[in-house]
C-alpha positions in Angstrom: 13.0 108.0 93.2 10.8 110.6 94.8 7.1 110.4 93.8 7.0 114.2 93.3 10.0 114.4 90.8 10.1 113.8 87.1 12.5 111.2 85.7 14.5 111.1 82.4 14.6 107.9 80.4 17.9 106.5 80.1 17.1 105.0 76.7 15.5 108.0 74.8 16.2 110.8 77.3 12.4 111.9 77.4 11.5 113.6 80.7 8.6 111.7 82.1 6.1 113.0 84.7 6.2 111.4 88.2 2.9 109.7 87.4 4.6 107.7 84.8 6.3 105.3 87.3 6.9 102.0 85.3 7.7 102.7 81.7 8.8 105.7 79.5 5.9 107.5 77.9 7.8 107.6 74.6 9.7 104.5 74.1 8.2 102.2 76.8 11.5 101.5 78.3 11.1 100.4 81.9 12.4 102.9 84.6 15.9 102.2 85.4 18.0 102.9 88.6 16.8 106.4 89.6 20.3 107.2 91.1 21.9 106.8 87.7 23.2 110.1 86.2 21.2 112.0 83.5 22.8 112.5 80.2 24.4 115.8 79.5 22.9 118.3 77.1 25.8 117.9 74.7 24.5 117.0 71.2 27.1 114.2 70.9 29.8 112.5 72.9 32.0 112.9 69.6 32.3 115.1 66.7 29.8 113.2 64.5 26.6 115.4 63.9 23.3 114.0 65.0 19.6 114.5 64.4 16.9 114.6 67.0 14.0 112.3 66.4 10.7 114.1 66.4 9.0 111.0 67.7 11.1 110.0 70.8 13.7 112.8 71.0 16.7 110.2 70.6 19.8 111.6 69.0 20.7 109.6 65.8 23.6 109.9 63.6 23.0 111.4 60.2 24.0 108.2 58.6 20.7 106.7 59.9 17.6 107.5 57.9 15.3 106.2 60.6 15.4 106.5 64.3 17.2 103.7 66.1 14.6 103.7 69.0 11.4 104.1 67.4 11.9 103.9 63.5 10.7 107.5 62.9 12.1 108.9 59.6 14.9 111.3 60.0 14.2 115.1 59.7 14.9 117.1 56.7 13.4 120.4 57.6 12.3 122.7 60.3 9.8 123.9 62.9 6.2 122.8 63.0 4.5 125.4 64.9 2.2 126.3 67.5 -1.5 126.3 66.3 -0.8 124.9 62.7 -0.8 121.2 63.6 -2.8 119.9 60.8 -2.5 120.0 57.0 -4.9 118.5 54.7 -2.5 118.3 52.0 -0.3 115.7 53.9 -1.1 112.2 54.7 -1.4 111.6 58.5 0.6 108.3 58.2 3.7 110.1 56.8 5.6 111.6 59.8 6.3 115.4 58.8 9.9 116.1 58.9 9.3 119.5 60.6 8.1 118.3 63.9 10.7 118.7 66.6 13.7 118.7 64.3 14.8 122.2 65.5 15.1 120.9 69.0 17.7 118.7 70.8 16.3 116.1 73.1 14.2 117.3 76.0 16.7 116.4 78.6 17.9 118.1 81.7 21.2 119.8 81.7 23.4 117.8 84.1 26.1 120.3 84.0 23.9 123.3 84.8 24.8 123.8 88.5 28.5 123.5 87.7 28.2 126.0 84.9 26.1 128.4 87.1 28.9 129.1 89.5 31.9 128.4 87.1 34.6 130.8 86.4 35.4 130.9 82.7 38.3 132.4 80.8 37.3 135.3 78.4 39.9 137.3 76.6 42.5 136.4 79.2 40.5 137.3 82.3 38.0 135.4 84.5 34.4 135.9 84.3 31.9 134.3 87.0 29.0 132.7 85.6 26.6 133.3 88.5 23.4 131.5 89.7 22.6 134.7 91.5 20.5 137.4 89.8 23.3 139.9 90.4 26.1 140.4 87.8 29.3 139.2 89.0 32.3 141.2 87.8 35.6 140.2 86.8 38.7 141.7 88.5 40.1 143.0 85.2 37.9 144.7 82.7 37.5 142.8 79.5 39.5 144.6 76.8 37.8 145.8 73.6 39.4 143.9 70.8 40.2 145.3 67.5 38.2 148.5 67.3 39.1 150.4 64.2 38.0 153.8 65.2 36.2 155.9 67.8 33.0 156.0 65.8 33.1 152.2 65.2 33.2 151.5 68.9 30.1 153.5 69.7 31.6 156.7 71.3 29.8 159.9 72.4 28.2 161.1 69.1 27.7 157.8 67.3 24.9 155.2 67.4 25.1 151.6 68.5 24.0 148.7 66.1 22.7 145.5 67.9 22.1 142.3 66.1 20.0 139.4 67.3 20.0 136.3 65.3 18.9 132.6 65.8 21.5 130.9 63.6 19.9 127.6 63.5 21.7 124.6 64.7 20.8 122.3 62.0 24.2 121.1 60.9 23.5 119.0 57.9 22.2 121.7 55.7 25.1 123.7 54.2 26.3 124.6 57.6 29.6 126.2 56.5 28.0 128.3 53.7 25.2 129.3 56.0 27.6 130.5 58.7 29.8 132.3 56.2 26.7 134.2 55.0 25.9 135.4 58.5 29.4 136.4 58.8 29.0 138.4 55.6 26.0 140.1 57.2 28.1 141.0 60.2 30.8 142.5 58.0 28.2 144.6 56.0 26.3 145.9 59.1 29.2 145.9 61.5 27.1 145.6 64.6 28.7 146.7 67.8 26.8 143.9 69.9 25.5 140.6 68.9 23.0 138.3 70.4 23.2 134.7 69.0 20.9 131.8 69.6 21.3 128.1 68.9 25.0 128.2 68.6 26.6 124.6 68.5 30.2 123.7 69.1 30.7 123.5 65.4 29.2 126.9 64.7 31.3 128.3 67.4 34.5 126.9 65.8 33.4 128.3 62.2 32.7 131.7 63.7 35.9 131.8 65.9 38.0 131.1 62.7 36.3 134.1 60.7 38.0 137.3 60.2 35.3 139.4 61.7 35.5 137.5 64.9 38.8 139.2 65.9 36.9 142.5 66.6 34.8 140.9 69.3 34.9 139.8 72.9 32.8 136.8 73.5 30.7 135.5 76.5 31.5 132.0 75.9 35.0 130.6 76.1 36.5 128.0 74.0 36.3 125.3 76.8 32.5 126.1 77.7 31.7 126.1 74.1 32.7 122.4 73.8 30.7 121.3 76.8 27.2 122.0 75.6 24.8 120.9 72.7 23.7 124.4 71.9 23.6 127.7 73.7 23.2 131.5 73.4 26.2 133.7 72.9 26.9 137.5 73.3 29.6 139.3 71.3 30.9 142.9 71.8 33.0 145.3 70.0 32.9 147.8 72.8 34.2 147.4 76.4 32.6 144.7 78.5 32.6 145.0 82.4 31.3 141.6 82.9 29.6 138.6 81.4 27.2 136.5 83.3 24.9 133.5 82.7 21.8 132.5 84.8 20.0 129.1 84.1 16.1 129.2 84.3 14.8 127.4 87.2 12.1 125.6 85.2 13.8 124.6 81.9 14.1 121.1 80.8 15.9 122.2 77.6 18.9 123.9 79.3 17.7 127.4 78.5 19.3 130.3 80.2 19.7 134.1 80.4 23.1 135.4 79.2 24.0 139.0 80.2 26.7 141.4 79.4 27.5 144.7 81.2 28.7 146.9 78.4 30.8 150.0 78.8 30.2 152.5 75.9 32.9 155.1 75.8 31.7 158.4 77.1 28.2 157.3 77.8 26.2 155.6 80.5 26.6 151.8 80.9 24.4 149.4 79.0 23.1 145.9 79.8 22.9 143.4 76.9 21.0 140.3 77.3 19.8 137.3 75.2 17.9 134.2 75.7 16.2 131.4 73.8 13.0 130.8 75.8 11.5 127.2 76.0 10.6 125.9 72.5 7.3 124.5 71.6 7.8 120.8 70.8 4.5 119.3 69.6 4.9 115.5 68.9 3.6 112.1 69.8 2.1 110.9 72.0 1.1 114.3 73.2 0.6 117.0 70.5 0.1 119.8 72.9 3.6 120.1 74.4 3.7 123.8 73.8 5.5 124.9 77.0 3.7 128.1 77.2 3.7 128.2 81.0 7.3 127.5 81.2 8.0 130.2 78.6 5.9 132.8 80.3 7.7 132.0 83.8 11.2 132.3 82.0 10.1 135.6 80.4 9.1 136.9 84.0 12.4 135.6 85.5 14.5 137.4 83.0 12.7 140.7 83.2 13.1 140.3 87.0 16.9 139.9 86.7 17.3 142.8 84.2 14.6 145.4 85.6 17.0 147.0 88.1 19.1 148.4 85.2 18.4 151.8 83.7 19.7 150.9 80.1 18.8 147.4 78.9 18.4 145.7 75.6 17.1 142.3 75.6 16.9 140.4 72.4 16.6 136.8 71.4 14.4 134.0 70.2 11.6 134.2 72.6 9.4 131.7 70.9 6.7 133.9 71.9 3.1 133.7 70.6 0.8 136.3 71.8 -2.3 134.2 71.3 -0.9 131.2 73.3 1.4 133.2 75.7 -0.4 136.5 76.1 1.4 139.8 76.2 5.1 139.7 77.1 5.4 140.8 80.7 7.2 144.0 80.3 7.2 146.4 83.3 6.8 150.2 83.0 9.4 152.0 80.7 10.0 148.7 78.8 9.1 148.5 75.1 8.8 146.0 72.4 11.0 147.6 69.9 9.2 146.3 66.7 5.7 147.3 67.9 7.1 150.8 68.7 9.1 151.4 65.4 7.1 149.3 63.0 3.4 149.7 64.1 1.0 147.6 62.0 3.9 145.5 60.5 3.5 141.8 61.5 7.3 141.4 61.8 7.4 137.6 61.2 10.9 136.2 61.7 9.9 132.7 61.1 7.9 132.9 57.9 7.3 129.9 55.5 6.0 132.2 53.0 8.6 135.0 53.1 11.5 132.5 53.6 11.7 130.2 50.4 13.9 127.7 52.2 11.0 126.8 54.3 8.4 126.6 51.5 8.1 122.9 51.7 7.1 123.1 55.4 3.5 123.5 56.7 2.4 127.2 56.8 3.8 129.1 59.7 4.2 132.9 60.3 5.4 133.9 63.7 7.2 136.8 65.3 9.4 134.5 67.4 12.2 136.8 67.8 12.0 140.1 69.7 14.1 142.8 71.1 12.9 144.6 74.2 14.4 147.8 75.7 14.3 149.9 78.7 16.5 153.0 77.9 16.8 156.1 80.2 19.9 157.3 78.6 19.7 156.2 74.9 16.9 156.4 72.4 15.6 154.1 69.6 16.8 154.7 66.1 15.5 152.0 63.7 15.1 148.2 63.3 15.1 146.0 60.3 15.2 142.3 59.5 18.4 140.8 58.0 19.1 137.5 56.3 16.2 137.4 54.0 18.1 136.9 50.9 19.0 133.3 49.6 22.7 132.4 49.3 23.6 132.8 45.5 24.0 129.5 43.7 23.0 127.3 46.6 20.2 125.0 46.9 19.1 121.7 48.5 16.6 119.0 47.9 13.7 118.3 50.3 11.3 115.3 50.1 7.8 115.9 50.6 4.9 113.3 50.5 1.7 115.0 49.2 -1.4 112.9 48.6 0.3 109.6 48.4 3.3 110.7 46.3 6.7 111.6 47.3 7.9 114.9 45.6 11.5 116.2 45.7 11.6 120.1 46.0 14.7 122.0 45.0 14.8 125.0 47.5 17.1 127.8 48.0 19.3 128.0 51.0 19.3 131.3 53.4 21.5 131.9 56.2 19.0 130.6 58.8 15.4 129.4 59.2 14.9 132.6 61.2 15.5 136.3 60.1 17.7 138.4 62.3 16.9 141.7 63.8 19.2 144.6 63.6 18.5 147.5 66.1 20.1 151.0 66.1 20.1 153.1 69.4 21.9 156.4 70.0 22.7 158.4 73.2 20.0 161.1 74.0 
């Protein structure tokens, strides 16, 4: 094993630093044969859903109430965030369920190289998923599917609606009902283009069986969808010239940039992109694992790939914190849409106060989800949040230990732990 390379623990999958030479920092397992292959990013080797331990990142089956590796209690909720790492109302010896529960293990994506240069089937044609920064086009244009009318497909005089949504990969909390609710939002707003993050194979299957799915071309084929634990996905009602996918150079979470070259009838081409930048993952033994440097580098890499295009919409879960990460590295002519169209509005898309499903969590309000644009031939219309309403008649019970007593909270269920963003643009 090279003294300059990190190594992944074969027992708990934690990515150890080169200086950690003998034992894993998380589970203390001794270093094994360095030539052995790393585990894939897939959430499971079978169809059984699993939860990621916040203490050691090991994937446990949901029938286990404690982690098989370190004994940490199973998660029941979502993101512990950024700078809110203490809470006087919670006892320190009670592992908070929010830490790390939205992340799969910090493991390398062993299939990344194969995926980067893979030709995948999309709507009957081949699309190259390229490791290069250029967009590799398919031989035959991807056909637009199920477009009802000229106005619906974004033709000359009409506007385009673009939805960006982190759908939340937590599969043990009313998954089918939540994905159906997201489908209802799609049918209500009828976006022409969709950017999804945290799609799992199970979520992909639910979506693909929905009536609204038939109207869209998808950047992820069925075969590819089954090979990864979670991923980003682009959907388009209008013509697509190409789909491509570029893995970030520095990601230990398998993060990547997904890109579509979209052909709007009668208008200039448009590039649509989405990503899920490196997630903060505070947890023992280090509570400062915020991955800010990696996130900033990924943002710079994504912008560098996209900046040569004159019409770009880049939306996704950026996990961005201006206090921690600084200003998002936007070149000239690029704008943060929410800042432009909603000046003075905080725009929190992850909000434990506004999202009652998260009210049992520690306080956290962040504008994690953002849409950036560089538009020479289009103009901004409006932007709004979607998915802010609870699903009627649905609730779940969350246990919370407060000052020595375990309390059960009955909370409503929303489509996701994030709110979605719906952008409208139109030709100039």
